[in-house]
All heavy atoms as an XYZ file, in Angstrom:
492
protein
N       0.842     -1.173      0.000
C       0.000      0.000      0.000
C       0.894      1.246      0.000
O       1.861      1.322      0.730
C      -0.910     -0.026      1.209
C      -1.764      1.205      1.340
S      -2.920      1.045      2.689
C      -4.409      1.028      1.744
N       0.542      2.199     -0.811
C       1.300      3.432     -0.949
C       0.636      4.520     -0.116
O      -0.587      4.671     -0.130
C       1.353      3.855     -2.433
C       2.096      5.145     -2.603
C       1.985      2.769     -3.270
N       1.438      5.287      0.605
C       0.930      6.381      1.424
C       0.546      7.554      0.522
O       1.332      7.972     -0.322
C       1.988      6.813      2.432
C       1.563      7.962      3.287
N       0.614      7.831      4.271
C       1.930      9.264      3.276
C       0.430      9.016      4.837
N       1.221      9.890      4.246
N      -0.666      8.065      0.694
C      -1.176      9.179     -0.099
C      -1.594     10.309      0.833
O      -2.175     10.073      1.887
C      -2.395      8.738     -0.949
C      -3.072      9.913     -1.606
C      -1.971      7.716     -1.982
N      -1.296     11.540      0.418
C      -1.711     12.732      1.154
C      -2.659     13.512      0.251
O      -2.360     13.723     -0.924
C      -0.491     13.614      1.528
C      -0.940     14.886      2.208
C       0.470     12.833      2.408
N      -3.799     13.921      0.810
C      -4.749     14.749      0.067
C      -5.025     15.991      0.897
O      -5.407     15.887      2.065
C      -6.061     13.998     -0.232
C      -5.775     12.732     -1.046
C      -7.043     14.915     -0.974
C      -6.991     11.878     -1.331
N      -4.820     17.153      0.270
C      -5.012     18.430      0.955
C      -5.915     19.339      0.129
O      -5.864     19.313     -1.094
C      -3.660     19.123      1.148
C      -2.680     18.310      1.963
C      -1.286     18.910      1.994
O      -0.945     19.697      1.087
O      -0.536     18.597      2.935
N      -6.699     20.133      0.822
C      -7.529     21.115      0.131
C      -6.677     22.348     -0.134
O      -6.007     22.857      0.764
C      -8.751     21.478      0.965
C      -9.767     22.275      0.183
C     -11.098     22.317      0.879
C     -12.097     22.962     -0.080
N     -13.424     22.955      0.464
N      -6.697     22.806     -1.399
C      -5.852     23.919     -1.789
C      -6.535     24.714     -2.904
O      -6.839     24.171     -3.961
C      -4.507     23.365     -2.274
C      -3.490     24.394     -2.634
C      -2.178     23.745     -3.038
O      -1.561     23.081     -2.193
O      -1.804     23.896     -4.206
N      -6.761     25.985     -2.663
C      -7.352     26.873     -3.676
C      -8.648     26.332     -4.272
O      -8.853     26.346     -5.488
C      -6.343     27.170     -4.788
C      -5.121     27.909     -4.290
O      -5.267     28.707     -3.341
O      -4.028     27.692     -4.834
N      -9.519     25.805     -3.446
C     -10.825     25.348     -3.899
C     -10.830     23.981     -4.559
O     -11.857     23.548     -5.069
N      -9.706     23.308     -4.574
C      -9.623     21.967     -5.149
C      -8.894     21.069     -4.148
O      -8.450     21.533     -3.100
C      -8.872     21.997     -6.473
N      -8.781     19.818     -4.474
C      -8.054     18.877     -3.634
C      -6.815     18.402     -4.382
O      -6.902     17.981     -5.531
C      -8.942     17.686     -3.259
C     -10.024     18.064     -2.288
C     -11.233     18.573     -2.732
C      -9.825     17.931     -0.922
C     -12.224     18.934     -1.849
C     -10.811     18.285     -0.020
C     -12.011     18.795     -0.478
N      -5.678     18.507     -3.734
C      -4.404     18.104     -4.303
C      -3.966     16.821     -3.605
O      -3.992     16.739     -2.382
C      -3.340     19.207     -4.112
C      -1.994     18.755     -4.624
C      -3.783     20.493     -4.795
N      -3.579     15.831     -4.394
C      -3.160     14.543     -3.860
C      -1.749     14.242     -4.331
O      -1.402     14.511     -5.475
C      -4.112     13.452     -4.323
N      -0.947     13.693     -3.418
C       0.398     13.298     -3.808
C       0.860     12.134     -2.954
O       0.279     11.823     -1.920
C       1.374     14.469     -3.711
C       1.549     15.037     -2.325
C       2.586     14.605     -1.506
C       0.694     16.008     -1.832
C       2.749     15.132     -0.229
C       0.842     16.535     -0.562
C       1.883     16.093      0.238
O       2.035     16.606      1.494
N       1.907     11.500     -3.442
C       2.502     10.362     -2.757
C       3.916     10.751     -2.370
O       4.780     10.864     -3.241
C       2.495      9.158     -3.692
S       3.211      7.711     -2.939
N       4.186     10.994     -1.091
C       5.498     11.461     -0.667
C       6.661     10.549     -1.052
O       7.774     11.014     -1.242
C       5.383     11.552      0.857
C       3.934     11.618      1.146
C       3.259     10.866      0.038
N       6.409      9.265     -1.187
C       7.494      8.334     -1.489
C       7.699      8.095     -2.983
O       8.612      7.374     -3.373
C       7.267      6.989     -0.787
O       5.981      6.489     -1.158
C       7.360      7.140      0.720
N       6.852      8.689     -3.820
C       7.013      8.582     -5.274
C       7.199      9.993     -5.829
O       6.232     10.712     -6.040
C       5.798      7.912     -5.919
C       5.508      6.476     -5.503
C       4.213      5.992     -6.139
C       6.661      5.557     -5.864
N       8.431     10.404     -6.044
C       8.712     11.768     -6.488
C       7.909     12.163     -7.728
O       7.795     11.387     -8.671
C      10.207     11.740     -6.808
C      10.747     10.579     -6.055
C       9.626      9.584     -5.971
N       7.347     13.332     -7.679
C       6.596     13.919     -8.785
C       5.305     13.178     -9.132
O       4.729     13.398    -10.187
C       7.483     14.071    -10.010
C       8.681     14.971     -9.752
C       9.554     15.151    -10.971
O       9.059     14.988    -12.104
O      10.737     15.462    -10.793
N       4.843     12.296     -8.271
C       3.577     11.607     -8.494
C       2.496     12.374     -7.744
O       2.398     12.302     -6.515
C       3.653     10.156     -8.016
S       2.181      9.202     -8.447
N       1.717     13.139     -8.496
C       0.695     13.988     -7.888
C      -0.495     14.106     -8.826
O      -0.397     13.836    -10.022
C       1.267     15.362     -7.586
N      -1.606     14.514     -8.267
C      -2.809     14.737     -9.051
C      -3.711     15.678     -8.279
O      -3.360     16.138     -7.200
C      -3.517     13.402     -9.329
O      -4.501     13.579    -10.320
N      -4.869     15.953     -8.835
C      -5.816     16.827     -8.149
C      -7.226     16.485     -8.600
O      -7.424     15.744     -9.545
C      -5.489     18.297     -8.404
C      -5.538     18.713     -9.837
C      -5.063     20.145    -10.096
N      -5.809     21.126     -9.358
C      -5.262     22.033     -8.527
N      -3.970     22.087     -8.377
N      -6.001     22.892     -7.879
N      -8.198     17.063     -7.915
C      -9.597     16.860     -8.279
C     -10.465     17.927     -7.662
O     -10.065     18.599     -6.709
N     -11.645     18.085     -8.198
C     -12.587     19.079     -7.685
C     -13.136     18.658     -6.325
O     -13.492     19.500     -5.504
C     -13.726     19.285     -8.680
N     -13.193     17.341     -6.095
C     -13.663     16.813     -4.816
C     -12.605     15.884     -4.238
O     -11.688     15.443     -4.944
C     -14.966     16.003     -4.991
O     -14.674     14.832     -5.777
C     -16.065     16.826     -5.645
N     -12.757     15.570     -2.971
C     -11.830     14.635     -2.318
C     -11.821     13.298     -3.062
O     -10.761     12.750     -3.358
C     -12.249     14.446     -0.857
C     -11.323     13.545     -0.077
C     -10.276     14.072      0.658
C     -11.496     12.158     -0.086
C      -9.418     13.249      1.376
C     -10.635     11.326      0.613
C      -9.603     11.876      1.348
O      -8.747     11.059      2.043
N     -13.015     12.778     -3.350
C     -13.120     11.480     -4.019
C     -12.488     11.504     -5.407
O     -11.835     10.536     -5.809
C     -14.573     11.018     -4.100
C     -15.114     10.586     -2.758
O     -14.352     10.233     -1.858
N     -16.422     10.621     -2.610
N     -12.673     12.595     -6.127
C     -12.069     12.705     -7.453
C     -10.542     12.732     -7.343
O      -9.844     12.073     -8.119
C     -12.564     13.963     -8.160
C     -12.058     14.097     -9.584
C     -12.581     15.343    -10.276
O     -13.490     16.016     -9.744
O     -12.058     15.645    -11.352
N     -10.023     13.467     -6.378
C      -8.579     13.514     -6.167
C      -8.057     12.127     -5.795
O      -6.999     11.708     -6.270
C      -8.223     14.526     -5.086
N      -8.795     11.409     -4.963
C      -8.398     10.060     -4.556
C      -8.351      9.119     -5.760
O      -7.391      8.363     -5.941
C      -9.370      9.537     -3.493
C      -9.011      8.182     -2.967
C      -8.017      8.033     -2.008
C      -9.653      7.039     -3.423
C      -7.671      6.776     -1.521
C      -9.321      5.790     -2.946
C      -8.336      5.656     -1.995
O      -7.987      4.419     -1.525
N      -9.379      9.164     -6.593
C      -9.406      8.328     -7.795
C      -8.263      8.703     -8.734
O      -7.594      7.829     -9.295
C     -10.746      8.473     -8.512
C     -11.900      7.849     -7.767
C     -13.237      8.119     -8.421
O     -13.274      8.549     -9.597
O     -14.262      7.895     -7.749
N      -8.030      9.996     -8.899
C      -6.981     10.456     -9.808
C      -5.589     10.063     -9.330
O      -4.740      9.676    -10.142
C      -7.070     11.968    -10.004
C      -8.293     12.379    -10.786
O      -8.935     11.566    -11.442
N      -8.637     13.650    -10.716
N      -5.332     10.161     -8.036
C      -3.997      9.806     -7.544
C      -3.778      8.296     -7.657
O      -2.668      7.845     -7.939
C      -3.721     10.319     -6.101
C      -2.215     10.212     -5.766
C      -4.540      9.595     -5.066
C      -1.291     11.018     -6.602
N      -4.815      7.514     -7.464
C      -4.667      6.068     -7.636
C      -4.311      5.730     -9.080
O      -3.464      4.873     -9.339
C      -5.922      5.327     -7.189
C      -5.962      5.152     -5.702
O      -5.000      4.659     -5.118
N      -7.035      5.557     -5.072
N      -4.926      6.418    -10.025
C      -4.603      6.226    -11.435
C      -3.165      6.678    -11.722
O      -2.423      6.016    -12.456
C      -5.587      7.014    -12.305
C      -5.427      6.766    -13.783
C      -6.486      7.490    -14.592
O      -7.652      7.524    -14.169
O      -6.124      8.039    -15.644
N      -2.766      7.797    -11.135
C      -1.400      8.307    -11.324
C      -0.369      7.343    -10.741
O       0.671      7.085    -11.360
C      -1.258      9.691    -10.681
N      -0.640      6.791     -9.572
C       0.276      5.828     -8.949
C       0.404      4.589     -9.813
O       1.514      4.091    -10.056
C      -0.188      5.470     -7.521
C      -0.004      6.670     -6.598
C       0.562      4.246     -6.995
C      -0.699      6.528     -5.254
N      -0.712      4.100    -10.317
C      -0.689      2.925    -11.179
C       0.168      3.172    -12.415
O       1.013      2.346    -12.782
C      -2.118      2.552    -11.582
O      -2.109      1.457    -12.463
N      -0.029      4.312    -13.060
C       0.763      4.653    -14.237
C       2.234      4.825    -13.908
O       3.105      4.391    -14.662
N       2.515      5.451    -12.784
C       3.892      5.673    -12.335
C       4.611      4.341    -12.140
O       5.718      4.136    -12.639
C       3.847      6.465    -11.033
C       5.178      6.926    -10.494
C       5.601      8.239    -10.671
C       6.002      6.072     -9.769
C       6.808      8.684    -10.158
C       7.212      6.505     -9.261
C       7.614      7.815     -9.453
O       8.806      8.245     -8.947
N       3.968      3.427    -11.411
C       4.583      2.132    -11.132
C       4.713      1.285    -12.394
O       5.719      0.589    -12.586
C       3.807      1.391    -10.052
C       3.818      2.059     -8.674
C       2.915      1.296     -7.706
C       5.229      2.192     -8.127
N       3.726      1.351    -13.277
C       3.799      0.636    -14.553
C       4.987      1.126    -15.366
O       5.740      0.328    -15.936
C       2.497      0.817    -15.352
O       1.418      0.230    -14.607
C       2.582      0.161    -16.719
N       5.183      2.427    -15.416
C       6.300      3.010    -16.145
C       7.636      2.581    -15.543
O       8.578      2.240    -16.268
C       6.186      4.533    -16.140
O       7.267      5.114    -16.822
N       7.714      2.596    -14.219
C       8.959      2.187    -13.568
C       9.287      0.730    -13.883
O      10.440      0.393    -14.156
C       8.871      2.418    -12.060
C       8.879      3.894    -11.696
S       9.044      4.195     -9.937
C      10.789      3.878     -9.732
N       8.278     -0.116    -13.860
C       8.507     -1.532    -14.175
C       8.915     -1.703    -15.640
O       9.795     -2.503    -15.960
C       7.253     -2.345    -13.872
C       6.999     -2.508    -12.391
C       5.800     -3.414    -12.123
N       5.413     -3.324    -10.739
C       4.331     -2.690    -10.289
N       3.505     -2.098    -11.129
N       4.054     -2.653     -9.011
N       8.274     -0.956    -16.525
C       8.566     -1.037    -17.955
C      10.034     -0.732    -18.233
O      10.658     -1.352    -19.088
C       7.674     -0.068    -18.719
C       7.913     -0.057    -20.212
C       6.980      0.908    -20.916
C       7.259      0.957    -22.406
N       6.364      1.901    -23.083
N      10.565      0.241    -17.532
C      11.950      0.659    -17.751
C      12.918      0.057    -16.722
O      14.036      0.523    -16.571
C      12.036      2.182    -17.765
C      11.279      2.750    -18.945
C      10.028      3.336    -18.767
C      11.790      2.642    -20.228
C       9.320      3.825    -19.852
C      11.080      3.129    -21.316
C       9.850      3.710    -21.120
O       9.139      4.187    -22.203
N      12.452     -0.995    -16.055
C      13.270     -1.715    -15.072
C      13.858     -0.812    -13.990
O      14.959     -1.050    -13.505
C      14.391     -2.508    -15.767
C      13.845     -3.590    -16.646
O      12.923     -4.304    -16.274
N      14.385     -3.706    -17.852
N      13.131      0.207    -13.639
C      13.563      1.085    -12.556
C      13.241      0.416    -11.224
O      12.281     -0.341    -11.101
C      12.853      2.433    -12.645
N      14.036      0.700    -10.246
C      13.836      0.113     -8.920
C      12.794      0.929     -8.167
O      12.899      2.143     -8.057
C      15.159      0.093     -8.128
C      14.942     -0.414     -6.714
C      16.189     -0.747     -8.852
N      11.773      0.237     -7.680
C      10.764      0.876     -6.841
C      11.202      0.655     -5.400
O      11.273     -0.477     -4.937
C       9.367      0.258     -7.067
C       8.346      0.917     -6.162
C       8.964      0.359     -8.525
N      11.520      1.741     -4.670
C      11.982      1.576     -3.287
C      10.925      0.884     -2.418
O       9.734      1.119     -2.583
C      12.220      2.996     -2.802
C      12.077      3.889     -3.969
C      11.412      3.113     -5.060
N      11.387      0.019     -1.521
C      10.468     -0.652     -0.611
C       9.625      0.363      0.164
O       8.448      0.133      0.412
C      11.225     -1.539      0.373
C      11.698     -2.835     -0.270
O      11.152     -3.209     -1.320
O      12.612     -3.455      0.284
N      10.227      1.488      0.518
C       9.491      2.502      1.287
C       8.320      3.060      0.496
O       7.310      3.460      1.055
C      10.418      3.632      1.706
O      10.954      4.292      0.574
N       8.425      3.066     -0.823
C       7.329      3.563     -1.672
C       6.136      2.640     -1.607
O       5.001      3.055     -1.804
C       7.802      3.728     -3.108
N       6.385      1.377     -1.339
C       5.313      0.402     -1.289
C       4.874      0.077      0.124
O       4.144     -0.858      0.366
C       5.755     -0.882     -2.015
C       6.118     -0.653     -3.467
S       4.838      0.207     -4.417
C       3.501     -0.941     -4.311
N       5.377      0.842      1.087
C       4.977      0.641      2.468
C       5.681     -0.513      3.152
O       5.294     -0.930      4.231
N       6.712     -1.055      2.500
C       7.458     -2.165      3.100
C       8.662     -1.603      3.839
O       9.295     -0.658      3.402
C       7.917     -3.136      2.015
C       6.773     -3.811      1.316
C       7.274     -4.873      0.353
N       8.055     -4.300     -0.724
C       7.621     -4.143     -1.961
N       6.395     -4.492     -2.272
N       8.398     -3.645     -2.891
N       8.945     -2.210      4.947
C      10.108     -1.795      5.727
C      11.244     -2.770      5.512
O      11.027     -3.971      5.417
C       9.759     -1.730      7.212
C       8.719     -0.673      7.473
C       8.419     -0.549      8.920
N       7.352      0.432      9.060
C       6.773      0.708     10.181
N       7.124      0.087     11.269
N       5.818      1.600     10.232
N      12.436     -2.234      5.419
C      13.589     -3.098      5.204
C      14.237     -3.451      6.510
O      14.028     -2.856      7.514
C      14.622     -2.408      4.284
O      14.977     -1.163      4.863
C      14.044     -2.234      2.917
């Protein structure tokens, strides 16, 4: 499970994943931001796997 932060900012909701650099999204509502960040995380991880990039254990909530 990936840790997600959602904050209200300028009339919208901004969502990001602190352990996945530059993985962020937004939405008009909390639920929309939540759905959007989940889609962004999925795409981010798919891209990392495609290019054989290492996904840090901390990004996936695993402790070493």
